[in-house]
C-alpha positions as CSV (number, residue, x, y, z in Angstrom):
1,M,118.2,-30.8,-12.1
2,G,117.1,-29.8,-8.6
3,T,114.2,-27.6,-9.6
4,T,110.7,-28.2,-8.0
5,E,107.9,-28.6,-10.5
6,V,104.2,-28.0,-9.9
7,P,103.0,-31.3,-8.4
8,S,101.5,-33.9,-10.6
9,L,97.8,-34.6,-10.4
10,A,98.6,-37.7,-8.3
11,V,100.6,-35.6,-5.8
12,S,97.9,-33.0,-5.7
13,D,95.3,-35.6,-5.0
14,Q,97.5,-37.1,-2.3
15,I,97.7,-33.7,-0.5
16,R,94.0,-33.2,-0.8
17,G,93.6,-36.7,0.6
18,L,95.6,-35.8,3.6
19,A,93.4,-32.7,4.0
20,A,90.2,-34.6,3.8
21,P,90.1,-36.0,7.4
22,S,89.9,-32.5,8.8
23,L,86.7,-31.6,6.8
24,F,83.8,-30.4,8.9
25,P,80.9,-32.9,8.6
26,T,77.8,-31.7,6.6
27,E,75.2,-34.3,7.6
28,G,74.3,-36.8,10.2
29,E,74.8,-36.2,13.9
30,L,77.7,-34.9,16.0
31,R,78.0,-34.8,19.8
32,I,80.0,-31.8,21.2
33,P,80.3,-30.8,24.9
34,G,79.3,-27.2,25.6
35,L,75.8,-27.0,24.1
36,A,72.6,-26.6,26.2
37,A,70.4,-28.0,23.4
38,P,70.7,-29.5,19.9
39,V,71.7,-27.2,17.0
40,T,71.1,-27.8,13.3
41,I,73.5,-26.8,10.6
42,G,72.0,-27.0,7.2
43,R,74.0,-26.5,4.0
44,D,72.8,-25.2,0.6
45,A,74.3,-26.4,-2.7
46,Y,77.4,-24.1,-2.2
47,G,78.0,-25.2,1.4
48,V,76.7,-22.0,3.0
49,P,75.7,-22.9,6.5
50,T,72.3,-22.1,8.1
51,I,72.8,-22.4,11.8
52,E,69.6,-22.7,13.9
53,A,69.7,-22.8,17.7
54,A,67.3,-22.6,20.6
55,S,69.2,-19.8,22.3
56,L,71.7,-17.0,21.4
57,E,74.2,-18.7,23.7
58,D,74.1,-21.9,21.6
59,L,74.0,-19.9,18.4
60,W,77.3,-18.2,19.1
61,F,78.8,-21.5,20.2
62,A,77.7,-23.2,17.0
63,N,79.0,-20.2,15.0
64,G,82.4,-20.7,16.5
65,L,82.2,-24.4,15.9
66,V,81.5,-23.9,12.2
67,V,84.3,-21.3,11.9
68,A,86.8,-23.7,13.4
69,G,85.6,-26.4,11.1
70,E,85.9,-24.2,7.9
71,R,88.5,-21.5,8.7
72,L,90.6,-22.6,11.7
73,F,94.0,-21.8,10.1
74,Q,92.7,-18.5,8.7
75,V,91.7,-17.4,12.1
76,D,94.9,-18.6,13.6
77,L,96.9,-16.6,11.0
78,T,94.8,-13.5,11.5
79,L,95.5,-13.6,15.3
80,R,99.2,-14.1,14.6
81,A,99.2,-11.2,12.1
82,A,97.5,-8.9,14.7
83,A,100.0,-10.1,17.4
84,G,103.1,-9.7,15.2
85,R,103.8,-13.4,15.3
86,L,103.8,-14.4,11.6
87,A,107.6,-14.8,11.4
88,E,107.2,-17.7,13.9
89,V,105.5,-19.5,11.0
90,F,107.0,-18.0,7.9
91,G,110.4,-16.8,9.0
92,E,112.3,-13.8,7.7
93,R,109.8,-13.0,4.9
94,T,107.2,-11.8,7.3
95,F,109.5,-10.0,9.8
96,E,108.6,-6.6,8.5
97,D,104.9,-7.3,9.0
98,D,105.6,-8.3,12.5
99,R,107.7,-5.3,13.2
100,L,105.0,-3.0,12.0
101,A,102.3,-4.8,14.1
102,R,104.4,-4.6,17.2
103,T,105.4,-1.0,16.6
104,V,101.8,0.2,16.0
105,G,100.7,-2.0,18.8
106,F,97.7,-3.9,17.6
107,S,97.9,-6.2,20.6
108,R,98.3,-3.4,23.1
109,A,95.3,-1.6,21.7
110,G,93.2,-4.8,21.6
111,A,94.0,-5.5,25.3
112,T,92.9,-1.9,26.1
113,H,89.7,-2.1,24.2
114,V,88.7,-5.4,25.9
115,R,89.1,-3.6,29.3
116,T,87.6,-0.3,28.4
117,R,85.1,-0.8,25.6
118,W,83.8,-4.3,25.6
119,S,80.5,-4.7,27.5
120,A,79.3,-7.7,29.4
121,Q,77.3,-8.7,26.3
122,D,80.4,-8.4,24.2
123,H,82.3,-10.7,26.5
124,A,79.5,-13.2,26.8
125,M,78.8,-13.6,23.1
126,H,82.4,-13.7,22.1
127,G,83.2,-16.1,25.0
128,R,80.7,-18.6,23.7
129,F,82.1,-18.2,20.2
130,R,85.6,-19.0,21.4
131,A,84.3,-21.9,23.4
132,G,82.7,-23.3,20.1
133,M,86.0,-23.0,18.3
134,R,87.9,-24.7,21.1
135,A,85.3,-27.5,21.3
136,W,85.9,-28.3,17.6
137,I,89.7,-28.3,18.1
138,D,89.2,-30.7,21.1
139,A,86.9,-33.0,19.1
140,V,88.8,-33.5,15.8
141,T,91.2,-36.3,15.1
142,A,92.9,-34.5,12.3
143,V,93.9,-30.8,12.1
144,P,93.8,-28.8,8.9
145,I,96.5,-29.7,6.4
146,E,98.4,-26.4,6.9
147,Y,99.3,-27.4,10.4
148,T,100.8,-30.7,9.2
149,L,102.7,-29.0,6.3
150,L,104.1,-26.3,8.6
151,D,104.6,-28.5,11.7
152,L,102.3,-26.4,13.9
153,V,99.5,-26.9,16.3
154,P,96.4,-24.7,16.4
155,D,96.9,-21.6,18.6
156,I,93.4,-20.3,19.4
157,P,93.5,-18.6,22.9
158,D,90.7,-18.3,25.3
159,D,91.7,-14.7,26.0
160,P,89.5,-12.2,24.1
161,A,92.3,-9.6,23.7
162,P,93.9,-11.3,20.6
163,F,90.5,-11.3,18.9
164,A,90.1,-7.6,19.8
165,A,93.5,-7.1,18.3
166,A,92.1,-8.6,15.1
167,F,89.5,-5.9,15.0
168,V,92.4,-3.4,15.4
169,L,94.2,-5.0,12.4
170,L,91.1,-4.7,10.3
171,A,90.8,-1.0,11.3
172,W,94.5,-0.5,10.4
173,N,94.0,-2.0,6.9
174,L,91.2,0.5,6.3
175,S,93.1,3.5,7.7
176,N,95.9,4.7,5.4
177,N,96.6,8.5,5.5
178,W,99.9,8.3,7.4
179,E,101.7,7.0,4.4
180,S,100.6,10.0,2.3
181,E,101.7,12.4,5.1
182,A,105.2,10.9,5.2
183,L,105.5,10.8,1.5
184,R,104.4,14.5,1.2
185,A,107.1,15.5,3.7
186,E,109.8,13.6,1.8
187,I,108.8,15.2,-1.5
188,D,108.7,18.6,0.2
189,R,112.3,18.2,1.3
190,R,113.5,16.9,-2.1
191,L,111.5,19.1,-4.5
192,G,109.6,21.6,-2.5
193,P,105.9,21.9,-1.4
194,E,104.7,23.2,-4.8
195,V,105.8,20.1,-6.5
196,T,104.4,17.9,-3.8
197,D,101.0,19.6,-4.1
198,R,101.1,18.8,-7.8
199,L,102.0,15.2,-7.4
200,L,99.8,14.5,-4.3
201,P,96.8,16.8,-4.7
202,V,94.3,16.6,-1.8
203,A,90.5,16.3,-1.8
204,P,90.4,13.8,-3.3
205,A,93.5,11.6,-3.8
206,A,93.2,8.5,-1.6
207,R,95.3,5.3,-1.5
208,G,94.5,1.7,-0.6
209,Q,91.3,-0.3,-0.4
210,G,87.8,0.9,-1.2
211,S,84.2,-0.3,-1.8
212,N,80.9,0.5,-3.5
213,D,77.5,0.6,-2.0
214,W,74.2,2.1,-3.1
215,V,70.5,1.9,-2.2
216,V,67.6,2.7,-4.5
217,A,64.2,3.7,-3.3
218,G,61.0,2.0,-4.6
219,S,60.3,5.1,-6.8
220,K,63.1,3.9,-9.0
221,T,62.6,0.1,-9.0
222,A,60.3,-2.1,-11.0
223,S,58.8,-3.7,-7.9
224,G,58.2,-0.4,-6.0
225,A,60.4,-1.7,-3.1
226,P,64.0,-0.7,-2.3
227,L,67.1,-2.5,-3.7
228,L,70.5,-2.4,-1.9
229,S,73.8,-3.3,-3.5
230,N,77.2,-3.7,-1.8
231,D,80.6,-4.9,-2.9
232,P,83.4,-4.3,-0.3
233,H,86.8,-4.1,-1.9
234,L,89.6,-5.9,0.0
235,L,92.9,-7.4,-0.7
236,V,92.9,-10.7,-2.6
237,S,93.1,-13.6,-0.3
238,Q,92.3,-17.3,0.0
239,P,90.3,-18.1,2.0
240,G,88.4,-14.9,1.5
241,A,87.8,-12.2,4.1
242,W,84.2,-13.3,4.7
243,L,82.4,-16.4,5.8
244,E,78.9,-16.6,4.4
245,L,76.3,-17.6,7.0
246,H,72.6,-17.6,7.8
247,L,72.0,-17.5,11.6
248,R,68.8,-18.0,13.4
249,A,67.8,-18.2,17.1
250,P,65.2,-16.5,19.3
251,G,66.0,-12.8,19.2
252,Y,68.2,-12.9,16.2
253,E,68.1,-13.8,12.5
254,A,70.4,-12.5,9.8
255,R,72.0,-13.7,6.6
256,G,75.1,-12.3,4.9
257,V,78.8,-12.5,5.8
258,S,80.7,-12.7,9.0
259,L,84.2,-11.9,10.1
260,P,85.8,-15.3,10.8
261,F,87.2,-14.1,14.1
262,S,84.0,-12.9,15.6
263,P,80.4,-14.1,15.8
264,G,77.3,-12.8,13.9
265,I,76.6,-11.2,10.6
266,I,78.6,-8.0,10.1
267,L,77.1,-7.2,6.6
268,G,73.9,-8.5,5.4
269,A,70.1,-8.6,5.9
270,T,67.4,-9.6,8.3
271,P,63.8,-10.4,7.2
272,H,63.1,-6.6,7.9
273,H,66.1,-4.7,6.5
274,A,69.5,-4.8,4.7
275,W,72.7,-2.9,5.1
276,G,76.0,-2.4,3.3
277,V,79.2,-0.4,3.8
278,T,82.1,1.4,2.1
279,N,85.1,2.8,3.8
280,V,84.8,6.5,4.7
281,S,88.5,7.0,4.0
282,G,88.5,9.8,6.6
283,D,91.7,11.1,8.1
284,V,92.1,9.3,11.4
285,Q,95.9,9.2,11.4
286,D,98.3,12.0,12.1
287,L,102.1,11.9,12.1
288,Y,103.8,14.2,14.7
289,E,107.4,15.0,14.2
290,E,109.1,14.7,17.5
291,R,112.1,16.4,19.0
292,L,113.9,13.9,21.2
293,D,116.7,14.5,23.8
294,V,120.2,13.4,23.1
295,A,119.6,10.1,24.8
296,G,116.4,9.5,22.8
297,T,114.5,8.9,26.1
298,A,112.3,12.0,26.2
299,A,110.3,14.1,23.7
300,L,109.9,17.9,23.9
301,H,106.4,19.3,24.4
302,D,105.6,22.9,25.5
303,D,109.2,23.3,26.7
304,V,109.0,20.2,28.9
305,W,110.9,17.0,28.3
306,E,108.4,14.2,28.6
307,P,109.8,10.7,29.2
308,L,109.0,8.2,26.5
309,T,107.2,4.9,27.2
310,V,109.2,2.0,26.0
311,H,107.6,-1.4,25.1
312,R,110.0,-4.3,24.8
313,E,108.9,-6.7,22.0
314,E,110.4,-10.1,21.3
315,I,109.8,-11.3,17.8
316,G,110.4,-14.9,17.2
317,I,111.8,-15.9,13.7
318,R,111.4,-19.4,12.5
319,G,114.8,-21.0,12.1
320,E,116.6,-18.5,14.4
321,P,117.7,-19.6,17.9
322,G,116.4,-16.6,19.8
323,P,114.0,-13.7,19.3
324,R,114.9,-10.4,17.9
325,I,114.4,-7.6,20.4
326,L,112.4,-4.5,19.3
327,E,112.1,-1.5,21.6
328,V,109.0,0.5,20.6
329,R,109.2,4.1,21.9
330,E,106.1,6.0,22.5
331,T,105.3,9.7,23.0
332,R,102.2,11.4,24.1
333,H,101.0,11.1,20.5
334,G,101.6,7.4,20.1
335,P,104.3,5.0,18.9
336,I,107.4,6.3,17.0
337,L,107.4,4.7,13.6
338,T,110.8,3.8,12.1
339,H,109.8,2.4,8.7
340,G,107.3,3.2,6.1
341,V,105.6,1.0,3.6
342,A,104.6,1.6,0.0
343,G,102.0,0.2,-2.3
344,I,98.8,-1.7,-2.0
345,L,100.6,-4.9,-1.2
346,H,103.1,-3.1,1.1
347,T,106.0,-5.0,-0.5
348,H,108.3,-2.0,-0.4
349,V,109.7,-1.1,3.1
350,R,111.9,2.0,3.7
351,E,113.3,3.8,6.6
352,L,111.6,7.0,7.5
353,D,113.8,10.1,7.4
354,A,112.4,11.8,10.4
355,T,111.2,11.0,13.9
356,Y,107.4,10.5,13.6
357,A,104.9,9.5,16.3
358,L,101.6,8.1,15.1
359,R,98.2,9.4,16.5
360,W,95.5,7.0,15.3
361,T,91.8,6.6,16.2
362,G,92.3,2.8,16.1
363,H,94.2,3.1,19.4
364,D,91.0,4.6,21.0
365,G,88.5,2.1,19.7
366,T,87.4,-0.1,16.8
367,I,84.3,-2.4,16.6
368,E,82.8,-4.4,19.4
369,P,81.2,-7.9,18.9
370,S,77.7,-7.0,19.9
371,L,77.4,-4.5,17.0
372,V,75.9,-7.3,15.0
373,L,73.0,-7.7,17.5
374,D,72.1,-4.0,17.5
375,V,72.3,-3.7,13.8
376,A,70.2,-6.8,13.1
377,N,67.6,-5.9,15.8
378,A,67.0,-2.3,14.6
379,T,63.3,-1.8,13.9
380,D,63.6,1.5,11.9
381,V,66.1,4.0,10.5
382,A,66.6,5.8,13.8
383,A,67.5,2.6,15.7
384,F,69.8,1.5,12.9
385,R,71.6,4.9,13.0
386,R,72.0,4.6,16.8
387,A,73.5,1.1,16.3
388,V,76.1,2.0,13.7
389,L,77.2,5.2,15.3
390,R,78.8,3.1,18.0
391,I,81.7,2.3,15.5
392,A,84.9,4.0,16.4
393,C,87.3,2.8,13.6
394,P,87.3,2.1,10.7
395,G,84.6,4.7,9.9
396,Q,82.1,3.3,7.4
397,N,79.5,4.7,5.0
398,F,76.4,2.6,5.7
399,V,73.5,2.3,3.4
400,Y,70.2,0.9,4.7
401,A,66.9,-0.3,3.2
402,D,63.9,-1.9,4.8
403,V,60.7,-3.7,3.8
404,D,58.6,-0.7,4.8
405,G,60.2,1.2,2.0
406,S,62.7,3.4,3.8
407,I,66.2,4.0,2.6
408,A,69.0,5.8,4.4
409,Y,72.7,6.6,4.5
410,Q,74.9,7.2,7.6
411,S,78.6,8.0,7.9
412,T,80.3,6.6,11.0
413,G,83.5,6.5,12.9
414,M,85.5,8.7,15.3
415,H,87.1,11.5,13.4
416,P,89.4,14.0,15.2
417,I,89.0,17.7,15.7
418,R,92.4,19.4,15.4
419,R,93.4,22.6,17.0
420,G,95.3,23.5,13.8
421,G,96.4,22.0,10.5
422,D,94.5,19.8,8.1
423,G,96.2,16.5,8.7
424,T,97.8,16.2,5.2
425,R,101.4,16.7,6.4
426,P,103.3,15.8,9.6
427,A,102.7,18.3,12.4
428,P,105.1,19.6,15.0
429,G,104.8,17.4,18.1
430,W,106.6,19.9,20.4
431,D,103.7,22.4,20.8
432,D,100.0,22.3,21.4
433,D,99.0,23.9,18.1
434,H,98.1,20.7,16.3
435,E,96.7,18.5,19.1
436,W,93.5,16.6,18.8
437,T,90.9,18.4,21.0
438,G,88.0,16.0,20.6
439,W,85.8,14.2,18.0
440,I,83.2,15.1,15.5
441,P,79.9,14.5,17.3
442,P,78.5,11.2,16.1
443,E,75.0,12.8,15.5
444,E,76.7,15.4,13.2
445,M,78.3,12.9,10.9
446,P,76.8,13.1,7.4
447,F,73.5,11.2,6.8
448,Q,70.5,11.1,4.5
449,I,67.0,9.6,4.9
450,D,64.7,9.0,2.0
451,P,66.5,11.5,-0.4
452,E,64.4,13.1,-3.0
453,R,66.6,11.8,-5.9
454,G,65.6,8.3,-4.9
455,F,69.0,6.8,-4.2
456,V,72.2,7.1,-2.3
457,A,75.6,5.9,-3.5
458,T,79.1,6.0,-2.0
459,A,82.4,4.8,-3.4
460,N,85.0,6.1,-1.0
461,N,84.5,9.6,-2.4
462,D,84.5,12.9,-0.4
463,I,81.2,12.6,1.5
464,Q,81.5,16.0,3.3
465,P,78.4,18.1,2.4
466,A,78.9,21.7,1.2
467,G,79.3,23.9,4.2
468,Y,80.0,21.0,6.5
469,P,81.5,22.6,9.7
470,Y,84.0,19.8,10.4
471,L,87.0,18.2,8.5
472,I,86.5,14.4,8.0
473,G,89.5,14.3,5.7
474,K,91.1,15.5,2.5
475,D,92.5,12.3,1.1
476,F,89.6,10.5,-0.5
477,H,89.4,8.3,-3.6
478,R,88.8,10.1,-6.9
479,P,85.1,10.4,-7.8
480,Y,85.0,8.4,-11.0
481,R,83.5,5.2,-9.6
482,L,80.8,7.3,-7.9
483,R,80.0,9.3,-11.0
484,R,79.7,6.1,-13.1
485,I,77.3,4.5,-10.5
486,E,75.2,7.6,-10.3
487,R,75.0,7.9,-14.1
488,L,73.8,4.3,-14.4
489,L,71.3,4.6,-11.6
490,E,69.8,7.8,-13.1
491,E,69.3,6.1,-16.5
492,R,66.1,4.4,-15.5
493,D,63.3,4.2,-13.0
494,D,62.6,0.5,-13.2
495,H,65.7,-1.0,-11.6
496,D,65.7,-4.7,-10.6
497,V,68.2,-7.2,-9.3
498,A,69.6,-7.8,-12.8
499,S,70.3,-4.1,-13.4
500,M,72.0,-3.8,-10.0
501,Q,74.3,-6.7,-11.0
502,R,75.1,-5.1,-14.3
503,I,76.2,-2.0,-12.5
504,Q,78.4,-4.0,-10.1
505,N,80.1,-5.7,-13.1
506,D,80.6,-2.5,-15.1
507,T,84.2,-2.1,-16.3
508,M,83.9,1.3,-17.9
509,S,86.7,3.6,-16.7
510,E,85.6,7.2,-16.9
511,A,89.0,8.2,-15.7
512,A,90.6,6.6,-18.8
513,A,88.0,7.9,-21.1
514,S,88.7,11.5,-20.0
515,T,92.5,11.2,-20.2
516,L,92.6,9.3,-23.5
517,P,92.1,12.2,-25.8
518,L,95.0,14.0,-24.3
519,L,97.3,11.1,-25.2
520,V,96.1,10.1,-28.6
521,S,96.7,13.5,-30.1
522,L,100.4,12.6,-30.1
523,E,102.1,12.6,-33.5
524,P,103.5,9.0,-34.0
525,R,107.2,8.4,-34.7
526,D,106.7,5.4,-36.9
527,E,104.1,3.0,-38.3
528,R,104.1,0.9,-35.2
529,Q,103.2,3.9,-33.1
530,A,100.6,5.0,-35.6
531,T,98.9,1.6,-35.4
532,A,98.9,1.7,-31.6
533,L,97.5,5.2,-31.5
534,A,94.8,4.3,-34.0
535,T,93.8,1.4,-31.8
536,L,93.5,3.7,-28.8
537,R,91.5,6.3,-30.7
538,T,88.7,3.8,-31.2
539,W,88.7,2.7,-27.6
540,D,85.8,3.8,-25.3
541,G,87.7,3.3,-22.0
542,D,86.1,0.0,-21.2
543,M,88.5,-2.1,-19.1
544,R,86.9,-5.4,-19.9
545,A,89.2,-8.4,-19.8
546,S,89.2,-9.0,-23.5
547,S,90.2,-5.4,-24.4
548,K,93.6,-5.0,-26.1
549,P,93.5,-1.2,-26.0
550,A,93.0,-1.3,-22.2
551,A,96.2,-3.3,-21.9
552,L,98.1,-0.8,-24.1
553,Y,96.7,2.2,-22.2
554,N,97.7,0.9,-18.8
555,A,101.2,-0.1,-20.0
556,W,101.6,3.4,-21.6
557,S,100.5,5.2,-18.4
558,A,103.0,3.2,-16.3
559,A,105.8,3.9,-18.7
560,I,105.0,7.6,-18.7
561,A,105.1,7.6,-14.9
562,R,108.5,6.0,-14.7
563,R,110.1,8.1,-17.4
564,A,108.6,11.4,-16.1
565,L,108.9,11.0,-12.4
566,A,111.7,8.6,-11.5
567,P,114.5,11.0,-12.6
568,K,113.1,13.8,-10.5
569,L,112.0,11.8,-7.4
570,G,114.8,9.3,-7.4
571,E,114.1,5.5,-7.4
572,E,113.2,5.1,-3.8
573,L,110.7,8.0,-3.7
574,F,109.3,7.0,-7.1
575,V,108.7,3.5,-5.7
576,A,106.9,4.9,-2.7
577,Y,104.9,7.3,-4.8
578,H,103.8,5.1,-7.8
579,A,103.1,1.9,-5.9
580,S,99.7,3.3,-5.2
581,R,99.0,4.6,-8.7
582,E,95.5,6.1,-8.4
583,T,96.7,9.7,-7.8
584,F,99.0,9.7,-10.8
585,Q,96.6,7.9,-13.0
586,C,93.5,10.0,-12.3
587,A,94.8,13.5,-11.3
588,V,98.5,14.0,-12.1
589,L,98.7,12.5,-15.5
590,P,95.9,14.4,-17.1
591,G,97.2,17.6,-15.4
592,L,100.7,17.1,-16.8
593,L,99.3,16.4,-20.3
594,R,97.5,19.7,-20.2
595,E,100.3,21.6,-18.5
596,P,103.6,19.7,-19.0
597,D,105.8,22.4,-17.2
598,G,109.0,20.5,-18.1
599,W,107.7,17.2,-16.8
600,L,106.5,15.8,-20.1
601,D,107.2,16.4,-23.8
602,D,106.4,14.5,-27.0
603,E,109.7,12.7,-27.1
604,L,109.1,11.3,-23.6
605,L,105.5,10.2,-24.6
606,R,106.8,8.5,-27.7
607,A,109.5,6.7,-25.8
608,A,107.0,5.6,-23.2
609,L,104.7,4.4,-26.0
610,D,107.4,2.2,-27.4
611,D,107.9,0.8,-23.9
612,A,104.2,0.1,-23.7
613,I,104.0,-1.6,-27.0
614,D,106.9,-3.8,-26.0
615,A,105.4,-4.6,-22.6
616,A,101.8,-5.3,-23.8
617,E,103.0,-7.4,-26.8
618,G,99.5,-7.4,-28.2
619,A,97.9,-9.0,-25.1
620,S,94.4,-8.3,-23.9
621,W,93.9,-6.6,-20.6
622,G,92.8,-9.8,-18.9
623,E,96.0,-11.6,-20.1
624,L,98.1,-8.9,-18.3
625,H,95.6,-8.4,-15.5
626,T,95.1,-12.0,-14.4
627,L,93.4,-12.6,-11.1
628,R,95.2,-15.2,-9.1
629,I,93.7,-16.1,-5.7
630,A,96.0,-18.3,-3.7
631,H,96.4,-19.5,-0.2
632,P,99.6,-18.4,1.7
633,L,100.9,-21.9,1.2
634,A,100.8,-21.6,-2.6
635,G,104.1,-19.8,-2.2
636,I,105.8,-23.0,-1.2
637,P,107.4,-24.6,-4.3
638,G,105.4,-27.7,-5.3
639,L,102.2,-26.7,-3.6
640,E,101.0,-24.1,-6.1
641,A,98.4,-26.3,-7.8
642,V,96.9,-27.4,-4.6
643,F,96.6,-24.0,-2.9
644,T,95.7,-21.8,-5.9
645,A,91.9,-21.3,-5.9
646,M,91.7,-19.3,-9.1
647,S,93.8,-17.9,-12.0
648,E,91.6,-16.1,-14.5
649,P,91.7,-13.1,-16.9
650,F,90.1,-10.2,-15.0
651,G,88.8,-6.8,-16.1
652,G,88.6,-3.4,-14.4
653,D,91.1,-1.2,-12.5
654,E,90.9,1.0,-9.4
655,Q,88.5,3.4,-11.1
656,T,85.9,1.0,-12.4
657,V,82.8,-0.1,-10.5
658,A,84.0,-3.7,-11.0
659,Q,87.1,-3.1,-9.0
660,G,90.5,-4.5,-10.1
661,A,93.1,-2.3,-8.5
662,F,96.7,-3.4,-8.7
663,D,100.0,-2.3,-7.2
664,G,101.8,0.1,-9.6
665,L,105.1,-1.6,-9.1
666,E,104.1,-5.2,-9.0
667,G,103.0,-5.8,-12.6
668,Y,99.3,-5.8,-13.3
669,R,98.0,-8.6,-11.2
670,P,94.8,-7.5,-9.4
671,A,95.4,-6.8,-5.7
672,V,92.1,-5.4,-4.6
673,I,88.8,-6.9,-5.8
674,P,85.2,-7.1,-4.7
675,S,85.4,-9.4,-1.7
676,W,81.6,-10.1,-1.9
677,R,78.9,-8.9,-4.2
678,V,75.3,-8.8,-3.0
679,V,72.0,-7.4,-4.1
680,W,69.2,-7.4,-1.6
681,D,65.6,-7.0,-2.9
682,L,63.4,-5.7,-0.1
683,G,60.3,-6.4,-2.2
684,D,61.0,-10.1,-2.0
685,L,64.2,-11.2,-0.2
686,E,64.1,-14.5,-2.1
687,R,65.1,-12.6,-5.2
688,S,68.3,-11.5,-3.5
689,V,71.6,-12.8,-4.9
690,G,75.3,-12.8,-3.8
691,V,78.6,-14.3,-4.5
692,V,82.1,-14.5,-3.0
693,P,85.3,-14.9,-5.1
694,T,86.0,-18.5,-4.2
695,G,84.0,-20.4,-1.6
696,V,82.9,-21.1,1.9
697,S,85.6,-23.6,2.9
698,G,89.3,-23.0,3.8
699,N,90.0,-26.7,3.2
700,P,91.4,-27.5,-0.3
701,A,89.8,-31.0,0.0
702,S,86.3,-29.4,0.2
703,P,84.0,-29.1,-2.8
704,H,83.3,-25.6,-1.5
705,W,87.0,-24.5,-1.6
706,N,86.4,-22.5,-4.8
707,D,83.1,-23.6,-6.2
708,Q,81.9,-20.0,-6.6
709,A,84.9,-18.9,-8.7
710,G,83.1,-19.5,-12.0
711,L,80.1,-17.5,-11.0
712,Y,82.3,-14.7,-9.7
713,V,84.5,-14.2,-12.8
714,R,81.4,-14.4,-15.1
715,G,79.7,-11.7,-13.0
716,E,77.0,-14.0,-11.9
717,A,75.6,-14.8,-8.4
718,K,73.7,-17.4,-6.5
719,P,70.4,-17.2,-4.6
720,Y,70.6,-15.3,-1.3
721,G,67.1,-15.7,0.1
722,F,66.1,-16.7,3.6
723,A,63.9,-19.6,2.6
724,T,66.4,-21.7,0.6
725,G,66.1,-25.3,1.6
726,P,69.2,-27.2,2.7
727,V,70.7,-30.1,0.7
728,A,72.3,-31.5,3.8
729,V,71.7,-31.2,7.5
730,L,74.0,-31.9,10.5
731,T,72.5,-32.1,14.0
732,V,74.9,-31.2,16.7
733,R,73.8,-32.5,20.1
734,P,75.2,-31.8,23.6
735,A,77.7,-34.5,24.6
């Protein structure tokens, strides 16, 4: 009747057959122009490449070669996203993404950083990486299947600026305070600052993506040597955010994960030390409300009308005859934003109701390619600290451990010093009272070396020590994940790799456990409600996938939010507010249950409970909270089965160590998950383990497209040592 069904097995196999000719070879010999000497690429049972080269120049070239062979379309799409050129591929549905990218100016910032921040070493190593990518493109007889299905050709430029813009995009995705500022201002105008402060309390109340990392000293491990755990939390994607690699050449050896658009190991270990990160979640974005002249061509500042800078952007839309013209106006503070976004998935776009210019650290700097060299070649804690303190944006909480027994923590990033204000609300742009006057000195960012308690843990929490003289931020994630990690670390002094893995996979929500007693004291209206409340009274707050009370609890919380807040905020503001639900779930809801103040009453709670019972329908949490990891092309009718890498019941929420955050307005499907789990054992690196959600390859015809999915959902991992022998070896020789 004209509807498109999921393709049959035969059609799926046919599409995979069409994808197979573009697979990167895993054994034998290959001749490629551009190498000075042969390079070997070994593969383990999961296809993870070990690249060995006789020089760093050839290592970076081979790194680019492998990236192009495994993730060419992903890199292409990342560069397009950073340049605001997604709509050239996907049409109208990605126009808003492009408009935001052009307005904020990822490409403009990337071009500036290449000129002003990249060293000769940065240019040299990334140039060889790009040369390796282009060499693979020139050598292949078949491009990845995405190009065939979308009628495209690979678009990988030689210019480093688009790749620098990809670092800017990464920094943007990990900087998120401006949305909270705009939302606070809107609620101020609608309901008053007192209500805003109740609905969006600061310190801590963050939005967006997070991570966990911790490092344990030998005094608390069975082996007497340190252990380091890391699980960065990022948006669900296929292929995943990271490419697993083991790289070896004179002057460099590291194993871990790389960013597909840049060479080297960004997170991982060397034979001497290991490191991991979480996002600082510092306030590196400020909105300035501007006063423009009648013509909209100048902004007032200290009684002087300063002309705006105007950038003319042409956004191509697939299927449209010509580009859409976007004029981006910029004040002394930065670009003027016209639209806001809401939610983890940014599916809700709305016009801003004031003229705001954005000041953002990412315009000043991000990460340079050679960071990976300095981090890997650090010989002690002091050298490691010097290396990571180069990072401008996104600021990261680094943990460190080495084979000599040292452990350390270092917070990084450029964080502004303000003349006035705390950055939680838009500031006046027409005077000097709220200008940025400098940066927190890098050497004064928080750090610890060999702490007496025997461990350091971070989970996007407020990391500012008592009495700290600077303001890193006020919008941090709630401390529940951190408290759970610390409690589990303190329980024993004989930790090992297995105990680290158990902590990583822990689904206990201390936030839910603390709020639950306030809810279940409700007197039920009928037998159905009595049964539901009885079920919740026996629940301990564990968000495991099999839990039915977890499903009911989350559905009830969502229903309370809608019934209590939407009538007061209005639908548009409610959407903007509750799409990122952490603040309501962890701070506002328990506060309203203790002090309703006209926001809640028993009848509202009972009505919301009925809503929840209907919505949950007796399902387990994993049945509602199903993790679907899909390639962008899975959205094309008929291609779902080919391009969906995983669809499995999943536990956790945004407050569990095993992260499973979801957009508050898009159902319960996990949106942010651990993008990589790793445990490094510094007593014997061969005991180390790690796993990514799906696999190494971006090609659906590859056996390594999603061969780690089973390990991942079961909370297991694969060996991550340095001595693992290859099951296949490819020798790449100069042509």
